[in-house]
N, CA, C and O of each residue as an XYZ file, in Angstrom:
516
protein
N     -10.509     38.396     32.099
C      -9.570     37.745     31.209
C      -9.332     36.299     31.642
O      -9.268     35.400     30.804
N      -9.198     36.073     32.968
C      -8.961     34.716     33.466
C     -10.147     33.802     33.152
O      -9.956     32.626     32.840
N     -11.371     34.336     33.234
C     -12.563     33.524     32.944
C     -12.603     33.124     31.469
O     -12.969     31.997     31.135
N     -12.226     34.054     30.589
C     -12.207     33.754     29.155
C     -11.162     32.691     28.859
O     -11.419     31.749     28.109
N      -9.986     32.844     29.449
C      -8.909     31.868     29.245
C      -9.312     30.497     29.783
O      -9.059     29.474     29.146
N      -9.941     30.483     30.962
C     -10.396     29.213     31.544
C     -11.449     28.551     30.653
O     -11.437     27.330     30.499
N     -12.349     29.327     30.071
C     -13.382     28.788     29.185
C     -12.757     28.200     27.917
O     -13.181     27.146     27.442
N     -11.754     28.883     27.376
C     -11.069     28.393     26.175
C     -10.345     27.084     26.472
O     -10.445     26.128     25.703
N      -9.612     27.041     27.593
C      -8.890     25.828     27.969
C      -9.865     24.676     28.198
O      -9.600     23.552     27.772
N     -10.989     24.942     28.864
C     -11.993     23.897     29.105
C     -12.572     23.380     27.788
O     -12.752     22.174     27.615
N     -12.861     24.288     26.870
C     -13.400     23.892     25.567
C     -12.408     23.016     24.800
O     -12.791     22.010     24.202
N     -11.134     23.408     24.823
C     -10.106     22.615     24.148
C      -9.982     21.227     24.767
O      -9.800     20.243     24.051
N     -10.078     21.142     26.088
C      -9.992     19.841     26.761
C     -11.152     18.941     26.355
O     -10.963     17.744     26.139
N     -12.344     19.505     26.250
C     -13.513     18.723     25.855
C     -13.357     18.226     24.415
O     -13.638     17.064     24.124
N     -12.909     19.108     23.518
C     -12.684     18.713     22.128
C     -11.641     17.599     22.050
O     -11.823     16.639     21.301
N     -10.549     17.711     22.813
C      -9.495     16.694     22.805
C     -10.029     15.352     23.285
O      -9.688     14.318     22.712
N     -10.855     15.346     24.320
C     -11.439     14.095     24.818
C     -12.357     13.461     23.777
O     -12.337     12.245     23.587
N     -13.156     14.280     23.106
C     -14.054     13.749     22.071
C     -13.264     13.134     20.925
O     -13.617     12.060     20.437
N     -12.201     13.800     20.491
C     -11.367     13.279     19.410
C     -10.716     11.974     19.824
O     -10.683     11.022     19.044
N     -10.198     11.919     21.043
C      -9.560     10.692     21.529
C     -10.566      9.557     21.600
O     -10.256      8.436     21.195
N     -11.770      9.822     22.108
C     -12.785      8.782     22.220
C     -13.151      8.246     20.841
O     -13.265      7.035     20.654
N     -13.338      9.149     19.870
C     -13.700      8.715     18.516
C     -12.585      7.887     17.891
O     -12.859      6.906     17.200
N     -11.335      8.268     18.124
C     -10.202      7.548     17.538
C      -9.970      6.217     18.237
O      -9.517      5.262     17.606
N     -10.272      6.137     19.523
C      -9.976      4.936     20.295
C     -11.090      3.894     20.231
O     -10.836      2.707     20.438
N     -12.318      4.321     19.947
C     -13.405      3.354     19.922
C     -13.309      2.506     18.665
O     -12.898      2.988     17.609
N     -13.688      1.248     18.783
C     -13.605      0.334     17.652
C     -15.010      0.011     17.179
O     -15.874     -0.367     17.971
N     -15.226      0.160     15.909
C     -16.485     -0.184     15.276
C     -16.273     -1.483     14.517
O     -15.158     -1.790     14.093
N     -17.330     -2.232     14.351
C     -17.194     -3.483     13.603
C     -16.995     -3.206     12.111
O     -16.436     -4.043     11.402
N     -17.439     -2.056     11.631
C     -17.269     -1.764     10.212
C     -15.812     -1.462      9.898
O     -15.081     -0.919     10.727
N     -15.408     -1.822      8.697
C     -14.030     -1.594      8.274
C     -13.421     -2.888      7.746
O     -14.121     -3.874      7.511
N     -12.109     -2.863      7.566
C     -11.387     -4.024      7.028
C     -10.639     -4.735      8.139
O      -9.871     -4.122      8.881
N     -10.870     -6.031      8.245
C     -10.258     -6.889      9.249
C      -9.368     -7.890      8.528
O      -9.754     -8.440      7.496
N      -8.173     -8.126      9.074
C      -7.226     -9.042      8.429
C      -6.796    -10.147      9.387
O      -6.843     -9.994     10.608
N      -6.377    -11.261      8.799
C      -5.987    -12.445      9.549
C      -4.925    -12.130     10.603
O      -3.973    -11.390     10.356
N      -5.119    -12.712     11.773
C      -4.140    -12.603     12.845
C      -3.721    -13.991     13.329
O      -2.536    -14.272     13.507
N      -4.730    -14.858     13.540
C      -4.435    -16.147     14.155
C      -5.556    -17.143     13.894
O      -6.726    -16.767     13.815
N      -5.191    -18.417     13.761
C      -6.169    -19.505     13.664
C      -5.718    -20.609     14.606
O      -4.539    -20.956     14.658
N      -6.670    -21.152     15.347
C      -6.324    -22.232     16.277
C      -7.517    -23.171     16.425
O      -8.666    -22.793     16.195
N      -7.210    -24.394     16.812
C      -8.268    -25.353     17.041
C      -7.895    -26.745     16.588
O      -6.721    -27.081     16.435
N      -8.918    -27.543     16.377
C      -8.738    -28.928     15.998
C      -9.531    -29.185     14.720
O     -10.753    -29.039     14.699
N      -8.839    -29.564     13.672
C      -9.495    -29.858     12.393
C      -9.217    -31.307     12.018
O      -8.084    -31.670     11.704
N     -10.243    -32.116     12.053
C     -10.097    -33.521     11.691
C      -9.121    -34.279     12.569
O      -8.418    -35.170     12.093
N      -9.071    -33.930     13.857
C      -8.174    -34.603     14.790
C      -6.763    -34.049     14.806
O      -5.908    -34.558     15.530
N      -6.506    -33.012     14.017
C      -5.179    -32.401     13.968
C      -5.230    -31.041     14.666
O      -6.059    -30.194     14.335
N      -4.347    -30.848     15.621
C      -4.255    -29.576     16.344
C      -3.598    -28.531     15.444
O      -2.520    -28.760     14.897
N      -4.255    -27.388     15.298
C      -3.760    -26.324     14.423
C      -3.579    -25.043     15.225
O      -4.426    -24.677     16.040
N      -2.456    -24.367     14.977
C      -2.191    -23.078     15.609
C      -1.304    -22.269     14.665
O      -0.088    -22.460     14.636
N      -1.906    -21.373     13.900
C      -1.177    -20.559     12.929
C      -1.286    -19.088     13.280
O      -2.342    -18.612     13.698
N      -0.181    -18.370     13.104
C      -0.120    -16.926     13.274
C       0.471    -16.315     12.013
O       1.102    -17.005     11.213
N       0.259    -15.010     11.844
C       0.882    -14.311     10.718
C       2.388    -14.534     10.792
O       2.988    -14.381     11.856
N       3.005    -14.897      9.658
C       4.444    -15.136      9.593
C       4.823    -16.599      9.665
O       5.945    -16.960      9.308
N       3.903    -17.464     10.123
C       4.187    -18.902     10.189
C       4.217    -19.507      8.786
O       3.500    -19.066      7.888
N       5.066    -20.529      8.616
C       5.092    -21.276      7.359
C       4.095    -22.417      7.443
O       4.117    -23.203      8.390
N       3.211    -22.507      6.437
C       2.266    -23.630      6.420
C       2.805    -24.782      5.596
O       2.475    -25.941      5.850
N       3.625    -24.473      4.622
C       4.396    -25.454      3.857
C       5.736    -24.791      3.553
O       5.836    -23.565      3.602
N       6.750    -25.562      3.245
C       8.051    -24.937      2.976
C       7.958    -23.836      1.914
O       7.529    -24.067      0.784
N       8.373    -22.638      2.316
C       8.372    -21.490      1.404
C       7.069    -20.723      1.322
O       7.006    -19.690      0.656
N       6.019    -21.207      1.990
C       4.725    -20.514      1.964
C       4.401    -20.017      3.371
O       4.100    -20.800      4.273
N       4.471    -18.683      3.537
C       4.192    -18.070      4.838
C       2.800    -17.458      4.849
O       2.296    -16.981      3.832
N       2.206    -17.488      6.014
C       0.894    -16.874      6.201
C       1.086    -15.370      6.361
O       1.916    -14.915      7.148
N       0.300    -14.604      5.598
C       0.303    -13.148      5.726
C      -1.048    -12.711      6.287
O      -1.967    -13.517      6.429
N      -1.147    -11.446      6.595
C      -2.423    -10.945      7.104
C      -3.505    -10.958      6.021
O      -4.689    -10.820      6.330
N      -3.113    -11.121      4.766
C      -4.088    -11.216      3.681
C      -4.606    -12.644      3.483
O      -5.348    -12.903      2.535
N      -4.226    -13.565      4.360
C      -4.697    -14.947      4.343
C      -6.225    -14.975      4.378
O      -6.862    -15.752      3.668
N      -6.803    -14.103      5.226
C      -8.252    -13.887      5.296
C      -8.467    -12.390      5.459
O      -7.894    -11.777      6.359
N      -9.283    -11.798      4.604
C      -9.617    -10.372      4.694
C     -11.140    -10.253      4.720
O     -11.832    -10.730      3.821
N     -11.639     -9.612      5.763
C     -13.075     -9.408      5.948
C     -13.357     -7.912      5.909
O     -12.827     -7.150      6.718
N     -14.195     -7.496      4.965
C     -14.591     -6.096      4.872
C     -16.055     -5.997      5.265
O     -16.933     -6.546      4.599
N     -16.303     -5.287      6.361
C     -17.666     -5.113      6.879
C     -18.100     -3.682      6.572
O     -17.469     -2.720      7.010
N     -19.176     -3.560      5.819
C     -19.657     -2.256      5.361
C     -20.765     -1.707      6.252
O     -21.467     -2.461      6.926
N     -20.911     -0.389      6.246
C     -21.937      0.263      7.058
C     -23.347     -0.067      6.609
O     -24.290      0.084      7.386
N     -23.515     -0.521      5.349
C     -24.852     -0.857      4.844
C     -25.272     -2.286      5.217
O     -26.188     -2.848      4.617
N     -24.591     -2.865      6.216
C     -24.885     -4.200      6.737
C     -24.596     -5.327      5.744
O     -25.233     -6.379      5.788
N     -23.632     -5.099      4.850
C     -23.143     -6.153      3.968
C     -21.679     -6.394      4.296
O     -21.038     -5.564      4.941
N     -21.148     -7.528      3.854
C     -19.730     -7.821      4.053
C     -19.213     -8.676      2.912
O     -19.978     -9.283      2.162
N     -17.875     -8.707      2.802
C     -17.205     -9.598      1.863
C     -16.008    -10.197      2.583
O     -15.242     -9.480      3.228
N     -15.848    -11.504      2.476
C     -14.700    -12.185      3.064
C     -13.923    -12.855      1.942
O     -14.461    -13.680      1.203
N     -12.648    -12.488      1.822
C     -11.766    -13.105      0.833
C     -10.817    -14.032      1.575
O     -10.250    -13.666      2.604
N     -10.652    -15.240      1.038
C      -9.836    -16.243      1.700
C      -8.766    -16.759      0.748
O      -9.053    -17.559     -0.143
N      -7.538    -16.300      0.938
C      -6.416    -16.733      0.094
C      -6.176    -18.224      0.257
O      -5.717    -18.883     -0.675
N      -6.483    -18.764      1.434
C      -6.250    -20.184      1.679
C      -7.162    -21.065      0.837
O      -6.938    -22.271      0.729
N      -8.193    -20.466      0.237
C      -9.117    -21.225     -0.597
C      -9.066    -20.721     -2.032
O     -10.088    -20.674     -2.717
N      -7.861    -20.341     -2.489
C      -7.691    -19.890     -3.861
C      -8.342    -18.548     -4.141
O      -8.910    -18.342     -5.213
N      -8.264    -17.642     -3.190
C      -8.860    -16.305     -3.305
C     -10.375    -16.346     -3.466
O     -10.966    -15.435     -4.045
N     -10.994    -17.391     -2.961
C     -12.451    -17.473     -2.992
C     -13.011    -16.379     -2.094
O     -12.427    -16.065     -1.057
N     -14.139    -15.798     -2.488
C     -14.751    -14.779     -1.648
C     -16.212    -15.117     -1.384
O     -16.880    -15.770     -2.186
N     -16.676    -14.656     -0.249
C     -18.059    -14.846      0.169
C     -18.641    -13.471      0.458
O     -17.950    -12.599      0.985
N     -19.898    -13.274      0.119
C     -20.580    -12.038      0.472
C     -21.829    -12.397      1.255
O     -22.384    -13.486      1.114
N     -22.253    -11.465      2.076
C     -23.444    -11.699      2.870
C     -23.829    -10.450      3.623
O     -23.423     -9.340      3.279
N     -24.611    -10.651      4.646
C     -25.098     -9.550      5.469
C     -24.667     -9.750      6.907
O     -24.441    -10.878      7.346
N     -24.553     -8.646      7.644
C     -24.233     -8.712      9.061
C     -25.275     -7.927      9.842
O     -25.935     -7.030      9.316
N     -25.404     -8.296     11.123
C     -26.317     -7.542     11.986
C     -25.790     -7.578     13.414
O     -25.018     -8.458     13.795
N     -26.226     -6.609     14.179
C     -25.947     -6.577     15.614
C     -27.263     -6.857     16.317
O     -28.299     -6.271     16.002
N     -27.194     -7.766     17.276
C     -28.404     -8.135     18.005
C     -28.037     -8.420     19.450
O     -27.289     -9.358     19.725
N     -28.545     -7.634     20.364
C     -28.263     -7.842     21.785
C     -26.789     -7.724     22.132
O     -26.298     -8.434     23.009
N     -26.071     -6.822     21.444
C     -24.648     -6.629     21.710
C     -23.749     -7.673     21.065
O     -22.538     -7.671     21.286
N     -24.330     -8.563     20.271
C     -23.551     -9.579     19.559
C     -23.666     -9.320     18.062
O     -24.638     -8.725     17.595
N     -22.657     -9.777     17.313
C     -22.625     -9.575     15.873
C     -22.752    -10.910     15.156
O     -22.209    -11.924     15.596
N     -23.479    -10.892     14.041
C     -23.693    -12.109     13.273
C     -23.433    -11.840     11.794
O     -23.892    -10.839     11.246
N     -22.687    -12.749     11.151
C     -22.485    -12.722      9.711
C     -23.337    -13.837      9.121
O     -23.333    -14.960      9.625
N     -24.063    -13.527      8.057
C     -24.948    -14.514      7.443
C     -24.651    -14.651      5.956
O     -24.624    -13.666      5.217
N     -24.423    -15.912      5.526
C     -24.212    -16.245      4.121
C     -25.165    -17.383      3.785
O     -25.168    -18.416      4.454
N     -25.968    -17.192      2.751
C     -26.911    -18.221      2.290
C     -27.745    -18.797      3.428
O     -27.951    -20.009      3.494
N     -28.225    -17.940      4.322
C     -29.104    -18.363      5.403
C     -28.415    -18.938      6.623
O     -29.079    -19.209      7.623
N     -27.094    -19.136      6.576
C     -26.348    -19.664      7.729
C     -25.600    -18.534      8.410
O     -24.876    -17.778      7.761
N     -25.778    -18.416      9.744
C     -25.164    -17.328     10.510
C     -24.051    -17.833     11.412
O     -24.082    -18.958     11.912
N     -23.064    -16.959     11.602
C     -21.955    -17.225     12.505
C     -21.860    -16.043     13.455
O     -21.878    -14.890     13.023
N     -21.758    -16.330     14.759
C     -21.618    -15.265     15.750
C     -20.177    -14.789     15.808
O     -19.254    -15.598     15.900
N     -19.984    -13.476     15.753
C     -18.661    -12.853     15.832
C     -18.525    -12.186     17.204
O     -19.500    -11.662     17.744
N     -17.322    -12.209     17.756
C     -17.043    -11.540     19.027
C     -16.074    -10.401     18.773
O     -14.999    -10.605     18.209
N     -16.459     -9.194     19.192
C     -15.611     -8.014     19.057
C     -15.028     -7.689     20.424
O     -15.757     -7.429     21.381
N     -13.697     -7.708     20.499
C     -13.004     -7.394     21.748
C     -11.833     -6.470     21.416
O     -10.788     -6.925     20.951
N     -12.014     -5.161     21.659
C     -10.979     -4.195     21.312
C     -10.781     -4.163     19.814
O     -11.719     -3.890     19.065
N      -9.563     -4.440     19.368
C      -9.280     -4.422     17.925
C      -9.235     -5.836     17.346
O      -8.666     -6.051     16.275
N      -9.834     -6.801     18.052
C      -9.865     -8.195     17.584
C     -11.307     -8.634     17.350
O     -12.177     -8.458     18.202
N     -11.532     -9.206     16.180
C     -12.821     -9.780     15.828
C     -12.595    -11.275     15.640
O     -11.713    -11.671     14.879
N     -13.369    -12.105     16.314
C     -13.131    -13.547     16.232
C     -14.438    -14.318     16.074
O     -15.520    -13.827     16.395
N     -14.301    -15.535     15.570
C     -15.444    -16.438     15.502
C     -14.940    -17.865     15.532
O     -13.789    -18.143     15.197
N     -15.827    -18.769     15.942
C     -15.505    -20.198     15.988
C     -16.475    -20.951     15.102
O     -17.676    -20.681     15.074
N     -15.907    -21.911     14.373
C     -16.746    -22.739     13.514
C     -16.041    -24.070     13.285
O     -14.858    -24.112     12.948
N     -16.787    -25.155     13.475
C     -16.290    -26.520     13.248
C     -14.970    -26.777     13.976
O     -14.049    -27.359     13.403
N     -14.874    -26.342     15.242
C     -13.701    -26.619     16.051
C     -12.529    -25.679     15.852
O     -11.496    -25.831     16.503
N     -12.673    -24.711     14.964
C     -11.596    -23.758     14.694
C     -11.990    -22.349     15.141
O     -13.141    -21.937     14.997
N     -11.021    -21.625     15.681
C     -11.231    -20.226     16.054
C     -10.340    -19.375     15.154
O      -9.142    -19.627     15.019
N     -10.950    -18.366     14.544
C     -10.240    -17.456     13.656
C     -10.273    -16.065     14.268
O     -11.336    -15.579     14.653
N      -9.102    -15.417     14.359
C      -9.011    -14.060     14.895
C      -8.536    -13.118     13.801
O      -7.582    -13.404     13.078
N      -9.224    -11.987     13.698
C      -8.891    -10.957     12.725
C      -8.612     -9.652     13.464
O      -9.208     -9.387     14.508
N      -7.714     -8.843     12.928
C      -7.367     -7.541     13.529
C      -7.641     -6.442     12.514
O      -7.556     -6.645     11.303
N      -7.973     -5.269     13.050
C      -8.184     -4.089     12.208
C      -6.886     -3.458     11.874
O      -6.853     -2.448     11.172
């Protein structure tokens, strides 16, 4: 009886670890939303976070930039800051790095925990899942 009980407890522990690992691991696929932008644009230092006012009465929300990365290696990025303009393209993983490509131009993305970031033209954009 003790051996059966020990086997059941061991099996449950293994299942619990697998569930935790699957829930805790972060995949690049899914929906990523704006968290922070920082850098230098045209000689002006910029540092915006969700909740900051960019002009009187206009606050930045997490929907400022929304990036949806699909399992079929396509993506769509919607940018409220550009009048809800959207871009579509393809993504790939190469050597542990991620790249988004639109019209032949690629940008390297960095995945660190639940933060996806990239730098372009002196600006760094961070997105959270």
